[in-house]
N, C-alpha and C positions, 0 to 999 in steps of 0.2 A: 221801750219801746218796742210794737209788735208791727212784723211784715210780712206780707201774704204775697210771698212772686211764684209767677207760673212760667217755666218754660216749656217748647215741646219738641227740639232735635238739639242735636251735640253743640251748633252754633251758638243755641240760643242759651245751653247748656253751661257753656266758659263764660258768654256775657255772662249773664249770672250768677257767676261763682265769683267772679273779681266784683262786680257791684255787692256783694255780701261782704265780703272781704274788706270793701271799703264804708261799707256800716258798718262792722263790725269795729274796724282801727277808728271811727269818732264816733261810734255809739256801742260803746263795750257791753252794756246791758239789752240791746238789740236778738229779740228773738224770730223766728221766722216757719212760719208755713205753707205748705203748696205742692207743685209738682216741678219733679226736677231730674237731671241725670246725677250721676256718679260723682260730674266734680259740685256741683250745686249740695248735694246730702253730701258732702267731706268739707262744705262749711257748714253745716247746720238744719239742710232738710229733711224731714221725713218725707217722702214724697209718697202721697194717695195714693199713688198707681203709677207704672213704670211709664218714665216718657217716653217710651217706643211705640205706645200707645199710638202718640200724635203725630208722628214722623211719618207723616204722607205727605205727598204733592201732588199736584196736578188733578183737575175733575176728575178723567175716568178711574185714580187712583182710590179718591175719596166717596163716590158715590156708594159702592158695595160697604162701606162701614159705618154710613151715614148714621145709622139709628143709634150704634154705639156713640160713637163721639158725641152728637147730642145728647146720650144719657151721659154722659163724662164734660161735657160743657155744666148742666144743668149741675151736678153733685160738686162741681166746684164753685161752682156762681155761690151753690149755698154754703159751705166749708167760709168761703170769704163772708158773705154774711153773719152766720153764725159765731164766727174768731170777730168780728168787728175788730179788723188790723186798724194803725194809723195810715196807713198804705196800700192799696193794691196795686203791684209790679208784675207788668205782664211782658215778656219777651218774647218779640218775634211771631211767629206763627199767626199772624193775623185771622184765619179762617178758625182758628179754633181761640184765640184769646181775646180779640175783641169781642165775640159774643160775650164769652165769660163778662167782661166788662161790663158789657151791655145790661146784661142781667142784674149785674151786681149795680149797678147804678139806678135800675130800677126799683130797688128795693132795699136800697141804704143811700147813706149819706159818704159811703168811704170815698178818699181823693184817689185816683185813679192814675199810673204813672204806663205810658206802653214804652219799653224800649227798643228803639230801633225803628225808623219813619217810615210807614210806607213808601213805596219807590215810584210815588205820585209823578217825577219825573218821566219815567222809565213804560208809565203802560197807568191805565186807570187814574185818570189826576181827580176821578171826582170823589176818592175812598178817605181824599183829607177832612171833605164837607161829612162826608157822613163819620167818620170815626170822630170829629171832635163832638157829636151827642154825648159821648160818653168816655172821652179821654180828658183828663185837667192839661197833663202832662206828658210834652216826647222827648226823650233822649235820643238826638240823631249820633249817629256813627261819623256822618260824612259834612264837612265843612261849607256844604252847597246846600243843604236841607232844611236850616231851621226859619227860611224865610217863605217856603212852603206851608209848613206846618202853622208858624204865625201867621200866615193870611187867611187861613180857615179857624184862626181865633183858639188857638192853643198853645199855653209857653211849651218852649221849646232852647233847649240847650244843646249845643255838639258836645262830647264827652270824648271824642276818639272812638278809635277802636283798640281792642286789648292785645292784638299782634303787633301795635308799634307797641308797646310796654316789654314784649319780649328781650333779655337781652340775648345780646349774638353769640350762636354757637362757638364754644372755642377750639382752638387743636385739640387736647386734650379729650374732648366729647369726641371727637371727631375720632380718633387714635382709638376712642374704647368703643365702638363704634365697630371701625373695621376690623380690631380682635376679635371682639364677640363674632361677627358672621364670615371672617376666616378672610379680609379683602386685602389682596396684595397693597400696595404704597401705587399700584398706576392703575390698577383698577376699577374703570367708571360706572357707574350705579345710577340709576334711572328711578322714580317712584312714578307708579302708576295710583291715579288714588278716584277710580272710580263713581264715587257719591257718599255720599255718608244711613242712605234708609235702604233697605233692600231689594226696594221697587226700582232704585235709580241702580244699583249695581249689576238685578239682575236684565236691566233692559243696556247698560253701558258697555257691560261684560263681556260679549259679543262682537262688539265694535270695538274694543279699545283691544282686546286680542286678537282681531285679523288687524288691527295701524298697528301691533310691535310684530306682526309677522312676516307683514307687507316693508314696512321701514328696515332701512339699510343701515344699522346704530351700531355694527361692531360688536366688539363680544360686551356686554352691559351685563351687571349686577342688575337684577330687579327689585325695589325695593316694594311691597304691598302695604302703608301705614293706614290700618283698622280697627273698625270696631270690637268685643270679645263677639258679642252676638251677630255680625257679619261674616267670620268668620269661615264659617263652614262654606257659605254661599260665594266668597269670594275665591274660596282654593277648587271649586264645583266651576263656577265661569271660566276661570283659568286655566283649568285641569292640565290641558296641553304644555304650557309655559310652565306650570308646578313639575313636571316631571324633567325639567332640564336639571332640576337642581342648581342653578346660580340664579337664586331666588329665594326670597323669604316674604311671611306674614305679619306683620308687627300687629299683635292686637289688643296689648296693653296689660292681657289678666293678667300676670304674671306679676307685677309691680302695680304702686298707684296711681288714683287717675291724674294726678298732678303729673307723676315723672312719665307716667304714660304719654302727656301733652308734651314733653319736655323730648321725649322720646322720639314725638314724630316729627317736632322741627330739625333735629339732630340729623334724621333719616331724609330732610327734605336738604338740609341743606350739604350734605355729602353728596347729595345728588347732583349730575352733571345737566338734569333735562327734567323734567315734568308733563306727565301728560293725566290730564287733569278733569273732571265733571266742573261745571261753574257752579260760586257761591263762594262761600269764605274762605275756601280752599285756596283762590287766587291772592287773597291778602297773607296767608298762612306764608306761604311760596314766595311771594313779596318779601317777609320777614325775613325768609332763610336765604334773600340772596336767588333763588333756583330759576331760571328763565320758565317758560311752559308754553304749553300749548292746553287751550281749552279746548271742550266738546261737549257736545251737549244733546241730548234729542229727548221726547218725550210722548207719552201714549198720544194716536195719531189724532184723536179728539182735542187733546188738551192743546197738542201744538197749533192745531187749525184755527182753532178761538182765541189765543195766547199771541199767536203771532201776528194778529189783524191791528191787535190791542197795543202793541208795542211803540214806542215814543222815540226812542234811540236806535242809534244803527250798530250798537257794542251793547253786549249785557256782561262782559269782562270786567268784577270791578276795579283789578289796576288800571285798564283804558280808561272807565270813567274818572277816578282819582286824579289821575296824572294827565288827565284830557292829552293823550298819545294814541294811538288804535297799534301800537308796537305788539301786544301780544294776540298771537294768531287765534280766532276761533270760529268753529264750524258748528251752529246751531242749526238744529233742528234738517229741512231736507239735506243739508250741507255736510251731517255728521255722517260721513261715511268714511270706510278708511282710505280708500286710494286717495282722496282727497286729503285727509289728514296725514296720512303718514310721510308727503313730501315736505308736510311742514315740520314736521316732527324732525325728519332728516336735519332740514336747514338750522332748526335751533341747536339742536347737540351741534352740529359741527363749531358752531363759535366758540361754545367753551370745549370741546375733548379735540379741536385743533390750533396749535402753535402759534398759528400763522395766520387767523383769521382775527380782523378786528375787534374791539368790543362791541357786545351786542347793543343796539338801540332798547332793549329792553333792560339791562345792568339800569339805564339813569334813569327810566321808569319805575322802576324797584324801587332805588333811593329815591325817588320825589314820593313816591307815595306813602314811604314809612315817616316822611317828614309832614307830608299835611295831614298826616292820620297822626297825628301829636308824639311822635318818636324823640324824647329827649326830654318831657316835659315828664308834668303826673301823669301817673298811673291813671289810665282812662273808667279802671271799677273806681278809682279816689274820684275821680272828676265825676263821675256818676254821682255817686254817691251825697259830693256835696250838693250839688245839682238839685237833687231829691228833698236834703234836708232843708236848704233854705229856699225852697218854695213850697213845704207845709204849712 
């Protein structure tokens, strides 16, 4: 069996690697071509080009690289048609992946699967109908998504989210973390996650840095779980904090991609609180059981356009899956340090003050993982079964 698989950002790389592992378990002789990051490469993809070329978000960020991205779209589609795979699986990154699928369908009869349903429940509801013109099958991360895709004419299976399959962090892992970074037993820790793209880190860095400076968090040790190619920009954006000595940047460059992902989860689990950009990271924090504050802003033009198209009152995935609004979020014009800092103090106090009652976030984090499939088969395996069942 031959599979062509394309991902365009770190979250897609993780989804793709889990799916590839599931396919290998079910079809041992499967082979892969495509585009992916280190996790997918570890499963057998010799990436056509660096996945980071596609890690762009926002209208203003994409426009300067439009010609280059258009060329990569054509190159990737041509490679799919030439390879004649049994199936093309595109993962998230719809601005790139769905354009590839459209060209592939125009030039071949290759079956197309898109992993991650578009957020038509949040904005641009018409995307599902447009997508159905060149996508045969959708793999959905959330249980409320299949009806939207099926109504547009596509097959759709809820397969859960890979973060729900992560084994709980063990006391031994937490002790090893403390030993590695010289943390005493009572040392409080927080994680700051300003994004998985360079443009995000550059935009959110000043906001998160000022938030930390303004918030009364006590004597916190701060961890930045990031990626190798983002280490320098993280250190640059958070230079004042770096000089304090009570901080570490984990980029995973000294371990395997799988171990780096695990180390990231351990760091989250060790933390009493997290300050994070919006996105899949909120589910990673839920898997680690770490309460969070979410904040995100974008280029002014992107903000003006997207804010007028939103159909929901929250963009935080934990809030959406748990059907609560217990995770504080500060999006767009509300993404300001003087607004974020007080919320961060409140969330942190629940975990660091033994006299505080349990936070409503704790129940929401547990419910989120249950609804995403924790305790069942690994989502990657479920996704692989769904792909094979409909070929």
